[in-house]
C-alpha positions as CSV (number, residue, x, y, z in Angstrom):
1,M,-44.2,-77.5,40.9
2,I,-44.2,-78.8,37.5
3,V,-43.4,-76.1,34.6
4,L,-44.8,-76.7,31.2
5,T,-44.4,-74.6,28.4
6,G,-46.6,-74.3,25.3
7,A,-49.6,-74.6,27.9
8,A,-52.1,-72.9,25.9
9,G,-51.6,-75.3,22.9
10,F,-52.6,-78.4,21.8
11,I,-50.4,-81.1,23.3
12,G,-49.4,-78.9,26.3
13,S,-53.1,-78.1,27.2
14,A,-53.8,-81.8,27.2
15,L,-50.9,-82.5,29.3
16,A,-52.5,-79.9,32.0
17,A,-55.8,-81.6,31.7
18,Y,-54.3,-85.0,32.1
19,L,-52.2,-83.6,35.2
20,N,-55.4,-82.3,36.9
21,E,-56.9,-85.7,36.4
22,Q,-54.2,-87.1,38.0
23,G,-55.0,-84.6,41.3
24,M,-52.0,-82.2,40.2
25,T,-52.5,-78.6,40.5
26,D,-49.2,-77.5,41.2
27,I,-48.7,-76.5,37.9
28,V,-46.9,-73.4,36.1
29,L,-48.7,-72.9,32.9
30,V,-46.0,-71.1,30.5
31,D,-47.2,-69.6,27.0
32,D,-48.0,-66.4,24.7
33,F,-51.3,-66.0,26.3
34,S,-52.1,-62.9,24.3
35,H,-53.8,-65.4,21.7
36,L,-57.2,-65.4,22.9
37,S,-58.2,-67.9,20.4
38,K,-56.5,-70.6,22.5
39,K,-58.1,-69.2,25.8
40,Q,-60.6,-71.9,26.4
41,N,-57.6,-74.5,26.6
42,W,-56.0,-73.3,29.7
43,Q,-58.6,-70.9,31.3
44,T,-60.5,-74.0,33.3
45,K,-57.5,-75.6,34.1
46,R,-56.3,-75.9,37.5
47,Y,-52.7,-74.4,38.0
48,R,-50.4,-72.4,40.7
49,Y,-49.1,-69.7,38.3
50,L,-49.5,-68.5,34.9
51,V,-46.1,-67.1,33.2
52,E,-45.8,-65.4,29.7
53,R,-43.3,-67.0,28.0
54,H,-40.7,-64.1,27.7
55,H,-40.8,-63.9,31.4
56,L,-40.0,-67.3,32.0
57,F,-36.2,-67.2,32.7
58,D,-36.7,-64.6,35.0
59,W,-39.4,-66.5,36.8
60,L,-37.4,-69.6,36.7
61,K,-34.6,-67.9,38.6
62,A,-36.8,-66.9,41.1
63,Y,-38.6,-70.3,41.9
64,K,-36.0,-72.9,40.6
65,S,-35.8,-74.6,43.9
66,S,-39.7,-75.4,44.1
67,I,-39.2,-77.2,40.3
68,Q,-40.0,-80.8,40.2
69,A,-39.6,-81.2,36.4
70,I,-39.8,-79.0,32.9
71,F,-41.9,-80.3,30.1
72,H,-41.1,-78.0,27.0
73,L,-43.8,-78.3,24.5
74,G,-43.9,-75.1,23.3
75,A,-43.1,-74.4,19.6
76,R,-43.5,-72.8,16.2
77,T,-45.0,-75.7,14.3
78,D,-46.2,-74.2,10.9
79,T,-44.7,-76.6,8.6
80,T,-45.3,-74.2,6.1
81,L,-43.5,-71.2,7.1
82,K,-39.8,-70.6,5.2
83,S,-38.4,-68.4,7.8
84,E,-35.2,-70.7,9.4
85,E,-34.3,-67.6,11.8
86,V,-37.9,-67.5,13.3
87,F,-37.7,-71.4,14.0
88,M,-34.0,-71.3,15.3
89,E,-35.0,-68.4,17.6
90,L,-38.1,-70.0,19.1
91,N,-37.7,-73.7,18.5
92,L,-33.7,-74.3,18.9
93,S,-32.2,-71.0,20.9
94,Y,-35.1,-71.1,23.2
95,S,-35.1,-74.8,23.6
96,Q,-31.2,-74.6,24.4
97,R,-31.6,-71.9,27.3
98,L,-34.1,-74.1,29.1
99,W,-31.9,-77.0,28.5
100,D,-28.9,-75.3,30.0
101,F,-31.1,-74.2,32.9
102,A,-32.5,-77.5,33.8
103,T,-28.8,-79.0,33.3
104,Q,-27.6,-75.9,35.9
105,A,-30.5,-76.4,38.5
106,Q,-30.4,-80.3,38.2
107,I,-34.2,-80.1,37.2
108,P,-35.6,-83.5,34.9
109,F,-36.4,-81.6,31.4
110,F,-38.8,-83.7,28.9
111,Y,-39.2,-81.8,25.3
112,A,-41.0,-82.0,22.3
113,S,-39.1,-83.3,19.0
114,S,-41.2,-84.5,15.9
115,A,-41.4,-87.3,13.3
116,A,-41.0,-84.6,10.7
117,T,-37.4,-85.0,11.5
118,Y,-37.0,-88.2,9.6
119,G,-37.5,-86.3,6.4
120,D,-39.0,-88.6,3.4
121,G,-38.4,-91.4,5.5
122,R,-35.6,-93.0,3.0
123,H,-33.4,-94.0,6.6
124,G,-36.6,-95.5,8.3
125,F,-38.1,-94.4,11.6
126,S,-35.4,-95.5,14.2
127,D,-35.0,-93.5,17.4
128,D,-31.5,-95.1,17.9
129,E,-29.6,-91.9,18.3
130,R,-26.6,-93.3,16.4
131,I,-28.4,-92.4,12.9
132,L,-29.6,-88.8,14.0
133,A,-26.6,-87.7,11.8
134,H,-27.9,-89.2,8.8
135,L,-31.5,-87.9,8.9
136,Q,-32.5,-85.3,6.2
137,P,-35.4,-82.8,7.4
138,L,-37.7,-81.4,4.5
139,N,-38.6,-77.9,6.2
140,P,-37.4,-75.4,8.2
141,Y,-39.6,-76.6,11.5
142,A,-38.3,-79.9,10.9
143,R,-34.6,-78.9,11.0
144,S,-34.8,-76.7,13.9
145,K,-36.1,-79.8,15.8
146,H,-33.4,-82.1,14.5
147,T,-30.9,-79.5,15.2
148,F,-31.8,-79.2,18.8
149,D,-31.8,-83.2,18.9
150,L,-28.3,-83.4,17.6
151,W,-27.4,-80.5,20.3
152,V,-28.7,-82.5,23.0
153,I,-27.0,-85.7,22.5
154,S,-23.8,-83.7,21.9
155,Q,-23.9,-82.3,25.6
156,D,-21.5,-83.4,28.1
157,K,-23.5,-82.1,31.0
158,T,-27.1,-82.6,31.0
159,P,-30.5,-82.8,33.2
160,P,-30.7,-85.5,35.9
161,R,-33.1,-87.1,34.0
162,W,-34.2,-86.3,30.3
163,A,-36.0,-87.3,27.2
164,G,-37.2,-85.9,23.8
165,F,-40.2,-87.2,21.9
166,K,-40.8,-87.6,18.3
167,F,-44.3,-86.9,18.2
168,F,-46.0,-88.8,15.2
169,N,-49.4,-87.5,13.9
170,V,-51.3,-86.4,16.9
171,Y,-54.9,-85.8,16.9
172,G,-57.7,-85.2,19.6
173,P,-59.1,-82.3,21.8
174,N,-57.8,-78.6,22.0
175,E,-56.2,-78.9,18.6
176,Y,-59.1,-76.5,17.4
177,H,-57.2,-73.4,17.2
178,K,-54.4,-74.8,14.6
179,G,-56.0,-73.9,11.4
180,R,-54.1,-75.9,8.6
181,M,-52.0,-77.5,11.1
182,A,-54.8,-79.1,12.8
183,S,-55.1,-82.9,12.2
184,V,-56.8,-84.7,9.1
185,V,-59.5,-85.7,11.9
186,W,-60.6,-82.3,12.7
187,H,-60.5,-81.2,9.5
188,G,-62.2,-84.0,8.1
189,Y,-64.8,-83.9,11.1
190,N,-65.7,-80.4,9.5
191,Q,-65.7,-81.5,5.9
192,I,-68.2,-84.1,6.6
193,T,-70.1,-81.8,8.7
194,D,-70.4,-79.1,6.5
195,E,-70.5,-81.0,3.0
196,G,-71.3,-84.9,3.7
197,R,-67.9,-85.9,2.4
198,I,-64.1,-85.9,3.1
199,K,-61.5,-84.6,1.0
200,L,-58.3,-86.7,0.5
201,F,-55.2,-85.9,-1.6
202,R,-54.7,-88.1,-4.9
203,S,-51.5,-90.1,-4.9
204,Y,-48.6,-89.3,-7.1
205,R,-46.7,-92.4,-6.8
206,P,-47.7,-95.5,-8.7
207,D,-47.0,-97.6,-5.4
208,Y,-49.8,-96.0,-3.7
209,G,-53.6,-95.7,-4.5
210,D,-55.3,-92.4,-3.8
211,G,-55.9,-92.2,0.0
212,E,-53.6,-95.0,0.7
213,Q,-50.8,-92.8,2.0
214,K,-50.2,-94.0,5.4
215,R,-49.2,-92.3,8.6
216,D,-48.9,-93.3,12.5
217,F,-51.8,-91.5,14.3
218,I,-51.4,-91.4,17.6
219,Y,-54.3,-90.1,20.0
220,V,-53.3,-87.0,22.3
221,K,-54.3,-89.0,25.6
222,D,-51.9,-91.8,24.6
223,V,-49.3,-89.3,24.5
224,V,-49.5,-87.1,27.4
225,K,-49.8,-90.8,29.4
226,V,-46.7,-91.6,28.3
227,L,-45.1,-88.0,28.7
228,F,-46.5,-88.6,32.6
229,H,-45.1,-91.7,32.9
230,F,-41.4,-90.4,32.2
231,F,-42.3,-88.0,35.0
232,R,-43.0,-90.2,37.5
233,S,-41.0,-93.5,37.1
234,S,-36.9,-93.5,36.0
235,M,-37.1,-94.2,32.4
236,P,-33.8,-94.1,30.7
237,S,-32.9,-90.7,29.3
238,G,-32.8,-90.5,25.8
239,I,-34.8,-89.6,22.3
240,Y,-37.8,-91.5,21.6
241,N,-40.5,-92.1,19.1
242,L,-44.1,-91.6,20.1
243,G,-46.6,-93.0,17.8
244,T,-48.6,-96.2,18.0
245,G,-45.9,-98.3,15.8
246,T,-48.9,-99.0,13.4
247,A,-49.4,-96.9,10.1
248,R,-53.0,-96.7,8.9
249,S,-54.1,-95.2,5.5
250,F,-56.2,-91.9,5.2
251,L,-59.0,-94.2,3.8
252,D,-58.8,-95.9,7.2
253,L,-58.9,-92.7,9.1
254,A,-62.2,-91.9,6.8
255,A,-64.0,-94.7,7.8
256,A,-63.1,-94.3,11.4
257,L,-64.5,-90.8,11.2
258,F,-67.9,-91.6,9.4
259,A,-68.5,-94.4,11.5
260,A,-68.0,-92.0,14.7
261,M,-70.6,-90.0,13.0
262,G,-73.1,-92.3,12.3
263,R,-72.7,-91.5,8.4
264,E,-72.2,-93.4,5.4
265,L,-68.8,-93.4,4.0
266,C,-68.4,-90.4,0.9
267,V,-64.6,-89.6,-0.4
268,E,-63.5,-86.7,-3.1
269,F,-60.2,-87.0,-4.1
270,I,-58.5,-83.9,-4.5
271,E,-55.0,-82.7,-6.5
272,M,-52.3,-82.1,-3.9
273,P,-50.8,-78.8,-4.2
274,E,-47.6,-78.6,-6.3
275,A,-45.9,-76.7,-3.4
276,I,-46.0,-79.7,-1.2
277,R,-45.5,-82.7,-3.2
278,S,-41.8,-82.8,-3.2
279,G,-41.9,-83.1,0.5
280,Y,-44.9,-85.0,0.8
281,Q,-44.2,-88.3,3.4
282,Y,-46.3,-91.1,1.9
283,F,-45.6,-93.4,4.8
284,T,-44.7,-92.8,8.4
285,Q,-44.5,-95.6,11.2
286,A,-42.5,-95.2,14.6
287,E,-40.3,-97.9,15.4
288,M,-41.6,-98.3,19.2
289,G,-39.0,-101.0,20.2
290,K,-36.9,-98.5,22.2
291,L,-40.0,-96.9,24.3
292,R,-41.0,-100.7,25.0
293,A,-37.6,-102.0,26.1
294,A,-37.4,-99.1,28.3
295,G,-40.2,-100.3,30.2
296,Y,-43.4,-98.5,29.0
297,G,-46.2,-101.6,28.5
298,D,-49.4,-100.0,28.2
299,S,-51.4,-100.1,25.2
300,F,-52.6,-97.4,22.6
301,F,-55.6,-96.6,21.3
302,S,-56.6,-98.0,18.1
303,L,-57.0,-95.7,15.3
304,E,-61.1,-96.5,15.5
305,E,-61.0,-96.4,19.4
306,G,-59.2,-92.6,19.2
307,V,-61.4,-91.3,16.5
308,R,-64.7,-92.4,18.4
309,D,-63.7,-91.0,21.6
310,Y,-62.5,-87.4,20.0
311,V,-65.5,-87.3,17.9
312,Q,-68.3,-88.3,20.2
313,G,-66.7,-87.0,23.5
314,Y,-65.3,-83.6,22.2
315,L,-66.7,-82.7,18.4
316,L,-70.1,-83.8,18.3
317,P,-71.2,-82.5,21.9
318,G,-69.8,-79.1,21.0
319,P,-67.2,-78.8,20.4
320,R,-65.3,-78.9,23.7
321,V,-62.0,-78.9,25.4
322,W,-60.3,-81.5,27.5
């Protein structure tokens, strides 16, 4: 069995869909299933067990001999939430308990970190674990992820195989429930549908024009493909970036969206809220050499390809989930 936390969420449910497409149904979906807004993310999946998050450790003790791997993708991801305590409980303590269980039971363990751990990017975007101690995350969410990364690499005892993934800007089907934390692709699509235009933040730095702020946007189908590859292969344990390795501007994203929707480009630049200006990232780009050197050779969707697949396959028809 494969245990998958965060199974009702964005990336977790996408991984469940991908596993189903590979013919795998011996899956344990773990989450807080009381959130009915996310029900369609998991209700059509094929799985063996549905386990509430707060019952997981009792369940693990009873079934540990049958578990092939744990994918820990569940987390509190609201970057605007200021409560350190909430993040440390859900993103750190819970993750440490799962790691300890996987270590004791000798079960492969794969977990979600975040590119938010890089902070403002002054130390670059290398996933070399030797620079982890120098990173300075900008908010409680990022600090909780970074603290777990640091804890992981300090452990003498580990699962037989493990990997942490610093997700960059992930977009794609099944993110509809995320509200303000959904991708710019999702929000942009809805703005274009409702108003015929997309709103982008103005720049407050002279070296970046309005809309020229850049991100490493990665399609969720590429993300889950990499996760599955680590499960099926003997990739070296460690912390890995998971982006495309190519930064693209928000104007590029807007152009891709309008093209996928068959509309003429129309952009409105708006003021960035003062509350987020000091921590705003103007550039992110994953260094992908470590993943490539470890043996992952598949290509990634370009921004245009990913946006077109998302819009035309999942948003324009409904929307529908993967």
